[in-house]
C-alpha positions, 0 to 999 in steps of 0.5 A, spaced: 033 330 928 031 337 930 037 342 928 038 349 928 042 353 923 045 360 925 046 364 918 043 363 911 049 365 907 052 360 902 054 355 907 048 356 912 042 356 907 045 350 903 047 346 910 040 347 912 036 345 906 040 339 905 039 337 912 032 338 911 032 334 904 035 328 908 029 328 913 031 332 919 027 338 921 031 344 920 030 351 923 035 357 919 035 363 922 038 370 920 038 377 923 036 380 916 029 380 916 028 381 908 032 375 907 028 371 911 021 373 908 024 371 901 026 364 904 019 363 907 016 364 900 022 359 898 026 364 894 033 364 896 037 370 895 043 367 892 044 363 886 046 356 887 044 350 882 039 346 885 038 350 891 031 354 889 028 347 888 031 344 894 028 350 899 021 350 896 020 343 896 022 342 903 019 349 906 012 346 902 014 339 906 014 343 913 021 340 914 025 347 913 023 353 917 026 360 918 026 365 923 030 371 925 032 370 933 038 366 935 034 364 941 029 361 937 035 357 934 037 354 941 030 353 943 028 349 937 034 344 935 038 339 939 044 341 935 045 348 933 050 350 927 054 356 927 054 359 920 056 366 920 061 370 916 069 370 919 071 376 914 079 377 913 082 383 917 087 387 914 093 383 917 090 376 914 087 374 921 080 372 921 075 377 924 071 372 929 066 378 932 060 374 929 062 368 932 063 371 939 056 375 939 053 368 936 056 364 942 054 369 947 047 369 944 047 361 945 049 361 952 044 366 954 038 362 951 041 355 954 035 351 958 037 344 956 043 340 953 045 343 946 051 341 941 054 347 939 057 346 932 062 351 929 061 350 921 064 357 919 071 356 917 075 359 923 082 358 926 085 353 930 083 354 938 076 357 936 072 351 939 076 353 945 074 360 945 066 358 943 066 354 949 069 359 954 064 364 952 058 359 953 061 357 959 062 365 961 055 367 959 050 361 960 046 359 967 050 356 972 051 348 970 048 349 963 049 342 959 052 343 952 058 340 948 062 344 943 064 341 936 067 343 929 064 340 923 068 344 917 064 344 910 068 342 904 062 345 899 064 348 892 060 354 890 057 352 884 056 345 886 054 346 893 048 342 893 051 336 890 057 337 895 053 337 901 048 331 899 053 327 896 060 329 900 066 325 899 068 325 906 065 328 913 069 331 918 068 333 925 071 334 931 068 332 938 070 333 945 065 328 948 063 321 946 056 324 946 057 329 941 060 324 937 054 320 937 049 325 935 053 328 929 054 320 927 046 320 927 045 326 924 050 325 918 048 317 917 043 319 912 048 322 908 052 315 907 059 318 907 066 316 910 066 319 917 073 322 920 072 324 927 078 327 930 079 332 936 076 339 935 083 342 933 085 337 928 078 338 925 079 346 925 086 345 921 083 340 916 079 345 913 084 351 912 090 345 910 085 343 905 083 349 902 091 352 902 093 346 899 088 346 893 090 354 892 097 351 892 096 347 886 092 352 882 098 357 884 103 351 881 099 351 875 100 358 874 107 359 875 108 353 870 104 357 865 108 363 866 114 358 864 111 355 858 109 362 856 117 363 856 119 357 853 113 356 848 110 350 851 103 348 852 101 348 860 095 344 858 099 338 856 104 339 862 099 339 867 095 333 863 102 329 864 103 331 871 095 329 873 096 322 870 100 321 876 096 318 881 100 321 886 098 328 884 092 327 880 089 332 875 084 336 880 086 344 881 092 344 876 088 349 871 092 355 869 089 362 869 088 368 872 088 366 879 083 364 884 078 368 888 072 367 891 070 367 899 074 362 901 081 361 898 084 368 899 081 368 906 083 361 908 090 362 905 091 368 908 088 366 915 092 360 915 099 363 914 097 368 920 095 363 924 101 359 923 105 365 924 101 367 931 103 359 933 110 361 932 111 357 925 113 362 918 109 358 913 113 361 907 110 357 902 103 360 903 106 367 902 109 365 895 102 362 894 099 368 895 104 372 891 103 367 885 096 368 885 096 376 884 102 375 879 097 371 875 092 377 874 098 382 873 101 377 867 094 377 864 093 384 864 100 385 861 098 380 855 092 385 854 096 391 854 101 388 849 095 386 844 092 393 845 098 397 846 094 403 849 088 401 853 085 408 854 079 409 850 079 402 847 073 398 847 073 391 851 068 386 852 069 382 859 066 375 859 065 373 866 064 377 873 063 372 878 069 368 881 067 362 878 062 359 874 055 357 876 055 362 882 053 369 882 058 370 888 063 376 886 067 376 892 074 377 891 073 375 884 079 376 879 075 377 873 072 383 877 079 385 879 081 385 872 075 389 870 077 394 875 084 395 873 082 396 866 077 401 868 082 405 872 086 405 866 081 408 861 078 402 858 071 402 856 069 396 858 062 392 857 061 386 861 056 380 861 055 374 866 050 369 866 048 371 874 053 375 877 052 382 874 047 385 879 052 383 885 058 386 880 054 393 880 054 393 887 062 393 887 063 397 881 057 402 881 056 405 873 059 398 870 056 397 863 053 391 862 050 387 856 044 382 855 048 377 852 056 376 850 054 378 843 052 385 845 058 386 850 062 384 844 059 389 839 064 394 836 069 391 841 077 392 840 078 386 844 074 380 848 077 377 855 074 371 857 075 371 865 070 366 868 069 359 864 061 359 864 059 353 859 055 359 855 062 362 853 064 355 851 058 354 847 059 361 843 057 362 836 064 364 834 062 367 827 057 371 830 062 373 835 067 375 830 061 379 826 060 383 832 067 385 834 071 391 831 077 387 831 076 379 832 081 379 838 080 374 844 084 374 850 082 367 854 084 368 861 081 361 863 084 357 857 077 355 855 078 355 847 082 351 843 087 355 839 087 352 833 079 353 832 080 360 834 085 361 829 081 357 824 075 362 826 079 368 824 081 370 831 087 373 834 087 369 840 092 369 846 091 364 852 095 363 858 101 358 858 099 356 851 103 358 844 
């Protein structure tokens, strides 16, 4: 099926490449001409495991092409996906200006039937707004449907999640729209839930908010375990063995970050408030998430006493492993806080250093974790990359002035760190 995707960020590019991989003909468009020029050469501008090979293979086959005009997208695809940013405003609500602008562009280019599908994470009722805008600006009698198809991909596993989803959710306003989407997704061989548009829009925000709640619950437990002398990993393991709870996302640390959870939790709380319901639980989830970072910084201060002038190695800058995305990265927020307090920070991340330098101009980085740790008073584990799990501890200890590691992701085994000669602190473990 001929399919268009407007926007080539994480969601748009992965969606387009995976549809092409499943045999559809796909046109991805973006207003950033430099980005499109690279994509035409098979060079993604984001890091995601497996994405570059996927793009190159499908560009070569001719199933995946790129353009710079929304009008091109409407002319090409029977289905037009909107995958544009919906950044948060200061009050937590989503900025839908990109969504509105693209909807107007689609309307003005409509010449025959198109199914317009919102894949960006948006507040409930956005589908109604998209329909209103297209109706207002399209030629009289224009034939179209609107649908919602939320994405559930995880950065760092986005290709795998999109090619092999655990479920596909879409909200359709007509039988015609439903059948087109069922045909489009048939090659993915996944369970499909078709709902009304409002329910589909709420499913995405509800899912991400619940996962964020599980993380914050684990972090609150970690604070309690620190006070009680218990081991949060044992507590959450015992909880996770209960099939009603499950182990996923019950991992204590320095908090969640990224382009989804902070934005989506804030937006869902704001949406609820606008509709007349005070979702106080979500406000507490946000508060606990911020507290987790602050408690970690206090651990650093307790260990070093005076942070100013201390040499600190930061292991990790991206908000999670297997991505170069530093948006709302808790690791980056920790580094910023330490720099503001006068620490001398040298950081290493396998993929995120260039993007981190855009956020923190002048940030000192290293070519390896051992170089980052050279002469350091302390090393902080901030992102749980596999490269850090596999560190040569003897080599790390030799590089440091004082062999102290404060682990914000509970990546290392306390006994092994003690045996290796480190002063070792973690989250919620004695």
